N, C-alpha and C positions, 0 to 999 in steps of 0.2 A: 252510461259512461262512468259516472261517479262510482256505481256499484262495482264495475270492473277494476277501477283504480284502487278502490278500497281492498278488494280481494287480492290484488297484486301486492299492495303494501303489506297486508297481513302475511302473505306467503313469504315475503322477505324478512319480516320482523319475527315471525313465529319461531324459526330455528334459533334466533338469538335469545328469545325468551326461554326456550327449552334449555339452551346451554347455560344461561344464567341460573336457572333453577337447579340444574345438576352440577354446577361448578363446585369444585372443592373449596372449603373455607380457607381463608388466610389464617396464619398462626402467628401470634405474638406471645412469645414465652418470656416472662419477666422473672428473673431470679436475683434475689438479694443474697448477701453473704453473711451468715450467722444471725439471721432474723428469727428469733424464737416466736412460736405461735402465741405464747402467752404475753407477747408485747404487741398484740393486735386486738383492738376492741371488739371486732366481730367474733373473736375467740374468748371473749370475756375478760380481757385484760383489766386488772385493777389499778394499773399504774400509768396508762397512756391512752390516747384516743387516736384512731387512724381512719378518718372519714372517707378517704378515697379507696382504701382497701376494703372498708366496710361496704362501699358502693358495689364492688365486685361480688361480695357475698350476697348482698341484697338483690343484685340483678342476675346472679348466676347460682353456683353451687359451692357450698363449703364442705370440705372433707374433714371430718373430725378424727380420723385415724389414718393420717398420711405419715409415712416414715421414710427415712433413708436407709440404705443397706450398709453404709459405712460413713459415720458422721465426721467427715473431713472434706475440706474444700475440693481439692483436685480429684480424689476418688469419686466424690459425688457427681462431679461434672462428667467424668468418664462413664459412669453408669447412665447418666442422661443420654449421652451421645450414642452409646452402643446398645442400650437395652440389656446389658449383661452385668453380672456381679463382678466385683473387683478381681476375683481369682481367675476370671476368664478374659477380662478386658485389659489386663496387664498393668493396671495403675492402682495398686493397693494403698499407697501412702505418698506423702509429700517430701520424701527424702530429697536432698539437694540435687542429685543427678537424675531425678525421675523425669521421664519424658513420655507423654502419651503417644502411642503409635497411631498416627493419623492416617496410615494406609489401610487400616482395618475398616470393616463395614460400619457405617454410621447412618442414622436415620436421615440426616440432612442430605447426604449424598444420594440416597434413594429418592428423596423428594426432588432433588435437582434433576435426576433422570426423568422424573415424572412431570417436569415442566415448571416446577416451583423455582422462584428466585430466592436465594438463601443468603443470610448475613448473620454475623455475630458482632456485637458492639459492647465493649466494656471489659469486665474482668474475664480472663481466660484461665490462667493459673494451671496450665497443663504441661509446662516445660518446653513444648515444641510449638511451632507455628500452626495455626489452623489449616486444615486440608479439606478441600471439597466445598468450600463456601464461594459464592460469587463475589462476596465482599466481606472483608474482615477489618475491624478497627479495634484493637485490643490494647490493654495496658500490660507492659512487661511485669512479670512477678505479681506482687500484691497490689501494685499501683499506689498512688498517693492521693491524699484528699484535696490538696491545693495545687493548682497549676499542674495537672497530671500529664505524664508522658504517655503517648500513644504510638503504636505501630499500625499505620494505616496501609493495609495490604503490603506490609513489610517496611514502609517508610517511617522512620522515627520523627516525631514532632512533639512539641510541648503546646498545650492548650491552656490559656489563662482562664482561671475560674475555679469553681468548686466542683469536685468530681461528679457528684450526683446530678447537678445541673448540666454539666458538660456531656455526660453519657446520654442524658435525655435529649439534649439538643441534637446530638449526632443521630440518635434513633429517629427523631422527627424529620431531620434532613434526609435520612435514607428513605423514609417512607414517602417523602415528597418526590424524591428522584427515582422511585421504583418504576419498573416497567408495568404500566397499568393494564397491560394485556395478559399478565400472568399472575397467578396467586403467589403469595409470599409466605416464607417462614423466617422470621427474624428472631434471633436470640438477643435479648436486651438484659445485660448482666451488670448489676450494680456492685460496686466495691463495698458500700455501706451495708450493714453497720459493723464491719470488721474492725478489730482492734487496730489502732489506738483511739478510735472514736473521737474524731476531730470535727466538731460541728461548724457550720458556716455562721456568718454574722446574723442571718435572719433568725436562727434558732438558738443562738448562744445564750440567751437569757431565759429560756424556758426552764421551769421548775425551780426558779430561784426563791420563790416565796414560801417554800416548805420542803419537808423531807419526803422521800419516797418510802412507803412502808417496807419493812424487812420481810422477805419471804418467811413462811412459817417454818421452813426447814433450815433457816440460815445458820443456826447453831447446832446442826446435826453433829453428833459425836461418833457416828458409824459403828454403833455398839454391836450390831448383829452381823456386820460384814467382815470380810477377811482382809487381806493385805492391800488390795488394789485401791480401795477408797481412801485408805489412810496414807498410802504411799504416793499419791498424785502430787503434782506441783502446779496446781491451777486454782489455788485458794485466794479469795479476796484478802484474807488476813496476811499472807506472806508473799504472794507471787506478783501482785501488781507492782509496776515500776513507776518511777517519776514521769516517764514518758506517757504512761497511762493516766496518771493522776494529775499531771500538768504542773502542780505546785507542791511544795513541801507541806507536811501537816502542821497544824498550829503547835506552837511550843507547849510542851508539857502534856500533850495528849497521849495516853497510853491505854493498854488493855482493850476491853471491848469497845470503849468509846473511840479509840483509834481505828479499830476494824470497821465500825459503823461509819466513820468519816470517810474511809476509803471506799466503802460501798456507795455512799452518796455521790462521791466524785465519779466513780465508774458508771453507775446506773443512769445518772442524769445525762452525761455525755452520750451514752448509748441511746437513750430515748430521743435525744436531740437529733442524732443522725438518722434515726428511724423516721422522725417527723419530716425530714427532707426527702427521704425515699417516698413517703406517702404523698407529699406535695407533688413530686415529679410523676408518680403514677397517675395522679389526677390530671396532670398536663397531657399525658399521652392519651388517656381516656377521652379528654376533651377534643384532642386532635382527631381521634377516630370518629367521634360524633360529627365534627365539622366537615370531615372529608367523606362522609357517607360510608365509612368502612365498618361501623360498629356491628351491624346486623350479621354480616358474613365473616366476622373475624373471631376466632377462638383466642381469648385472652386468658393466659395462665399467670397466676402469681404464686410463687413459692420461694423457698430458700434452699441453699445447698446443704444445710443441716440445721438442727436446732441450736440452742445455746442456753447455758445456765445463767440465770439472772440473779445470782446470789443464792439460788437453790442449792442446798447442801453446803453452803458457804463457798460456792465455786463460781468462776466464769469459765469460758471456753466450752468445749463439747466433748467428742470422742467416746465417752462412756455409752453403754447401752441403756442408761436410765432415760426416763421419759423425756425430760426437757431437751436432751441432746439428740435423740434419734427421731423425735417427732418434729414435723415441719408444718408450716401453714400451707394449705393448698386451696386456692380460690380460682374457679374457672367460670368464665362467662362466654356463652355462645347463644345469643338470643334466638337464632334460628332453630335450636334444638334443646336447649337447657331451660327448664322451668325456673323462673326467678325465685329466689329464696329457698332453694333446695338444700337439703343437708344429707350427706352420705356418711354412713357408719362403717362401711366396708374397709377392710385392711388393704391399703394400697401403698406402693413405694415408688422410688424414683426410676426403677427399671421399667415401669409401666408407661412412662411418657412416650418413648420411641414407638412402641406398638400402637398407642392411641393416636399419635399424629399420623402415622402411616395409614391406619384404618380410616380416618376421616379424609385422607387424601385419595383413598381408593387404591392404595398400593399394598400389595401382598406383604404380610409380615413374615420376615425370614424365620425359618424354623429354629435357628440357633439363638434367636433373641429369647431371653429368659423372663421378660416381663409379659404382661397381658394387657390388651386394650381395655381402657376404662370406659369406652364409649357406651356400653349398655348401662353402666351405673350413671353416667352423665345424663342419659336420656330417661332415667327413672325405671330401668328394667334390669336391675342387678341379677346376674345369673345365680341360680341355685348352687352351682358348683364353684363359686368364687372361693379363693384361698381362705383357709381358717387360721393360718399362722404366717408370721413375717420372720424371715431369716436375716440376721445381722452378723457382720464380722468386722472387727477393728484390728489393725496390724501394727501401726507405727509405735516404735519403742526404741530407746528410752526417751529421746527428746523430740520435740519439746513437750513439756508437761508430764512426762513420766507416767503415762497411763498404760497399764499392762495390757497386752493383747488378749482378746476374748472374742467369743462368739456365742450365739444363742438364738432363741426364738421367742416371739411374743404372740399370744393368742388374744382373743377379745377380753380375756380376764386375767391370764397368768403370764409370767415371764420367767424364763430359765436362762441363766448366764453361766458360761464356763470360762474361767480365766485359765486358759490351757497351759501357759508357761508356769503358772503357780499351782496348778491342779486344785483349784478352789471353785466351788459352786455357789451360786446364789439363786434364790427363787422368790418371787413375790406374787401375792394375791392382790391384783390391782383394784379389785372391787372393794375389799376390806382395807387395803393399805395403798391408796393412790399415790402417796408420797414416797413409797418404796423405802420405808424405814425399818421394816421387820423382815429379815431373811428367814423364810420358812423351809429352806431346803431340807433340813434335818428334822423338822417337826413331824412327830408320828402321825398326826391327823392329816398330813399332806402327802403321805407315802404313795397313795394311788395317783394323785395329781403328778407327783414327781416321776413316777414310772411312765405315765402316759406322755408327759412332756419330753422325757428322755427318748422315748421311742419316736416321737414326732420329730425331734431334733435330728435323730439319725436318718429318718426317712427323707426329710427336707434336704439335709446336707448331701445325701446320695443323689437325690433327684436333681439338684443343682450342680452336680459334678464337682463338689468341693471335697477333694480327697486329702487335704492337709489335716494333720492332727491338731 
C-alpha cells in the first residue's frame, strides 16, 4: 500500500519538478544613472569601495568591455528597451520635446506575452509614459534626491525620504506583491549618481578626512585633438555651478587651487551618492536570498552610460572617449554563470534585449540589432562574436556643447569622426589607454587607419545608419 502511495505521489510531484527545472529565470535589471565603472572597486577603482557590487562580480561575471551606443540617459534607455540603435528606435537625444514611441516593439512586451510579469520602478526619462508594463512607478523627468515625486501607474504622489532608499523600498515591495506563479522581469532604475550629487545624511561625512587623488589626465591640454575637446562645456574648471558645489569657494582661492577645490567638492559628493546605491543593491541582494529567489534570478547591474570623474578635466559623458562610453556590467545567475568569471568580449546595451528574450525562451525578432550574450555568460563565447563596437552621439549644442560624432572601437583601436566639423581622431588604446595622442595622421598608422575606416563603413551600412 505504501509503495503504491509513494508512486502516486511521485507521479503528481514529478511534472512539477520538471517544470521547475525548465522554468525561465526571473530577471532583475538594475541600472544606475551616470555610474562610471572606474568608481567600482571590482573594476579596480582607486577612489572608492563598493562591497555589494563587488559581491555581484564575485558571484557572477564581470564584463571588462561593456559599452553604450550613445552615452546619454534617454537614448541609452531606448536602446535597452528596443535592442536597436538610436537611429532606428527614434530617440537619439534628450531634447526638450523628445518622446519615446512606446508603441514600438520592446523586449518587455514580448516577455509579457510569454507569461512574465513586468515592472519598471525609478528613473524613466523618456518623455512619454511607459507602455506595456504590468506596473510602473517612475519619477517625472530627472527626479529629485529628497522627497521624490512619483507617477504610480499614472497617479502623482510624493514619497518622503531619500530617493535611492525609496526606489529600493518600492522594488522590494513589488517583489513581495508579485504573482509567485509567474516569472518576473523588473527594471530597477536609480536616479543616482546623476548631477547634482546630493548625498543622504548617512553618507554625507564620507571622505572628509582627506582628498581624492586627481586623475592622471586631469590637466589634459588636448594638444593632439581638434575642435571638439577644446570646445566642450563640461569642465570642472568652468562649468560646475554653485548648485553642484553647494557652497562658495574659500575667499582668495584662484588658479589651479580653485579648480582642485571644485574637483574635491564634486567627486566626494559623487562618491557619496554611489555609496548609497551600493548599500541599496546590497539590500535587494539580501532580499533575494531570504526570499529564496537568488538561484533562479538573473541580476544585472549596469549604468545608462559612463562618466568623466575629472578625467581630461571633465565631468558628464557624451564623448566617445573611454570613461564616457564604457559602462560597468555585472551579471549574476547562479544556475548558469560560473562565479568570478571575467569576459573580455565587446558587448553593448543593445545586447540586453536579445539576452533576456533568449533566457526566457522567446524568439529574438530579426530587426533587433543586438545579440544574445548568453553564450558568453555561460563560458562559451562564439568565435564569430563582433570585433568592433559602433557609437554615435547626436545632441548639440546644449547642454555641454559636445559636437556630434560617430565611430568604432575595436579591442585595440578607436576611430572617431566629428562629422559636423569634418575632423578625425584615432587612438591606439594599447599604447595610449588615456587617449592623449591622436594618431589619425601618423604615417606609421596609415594601414590601421585604412582598415578602421573600411570597418566603420561596413558596420554603419550593416546597422542601416545612412546619415552622414
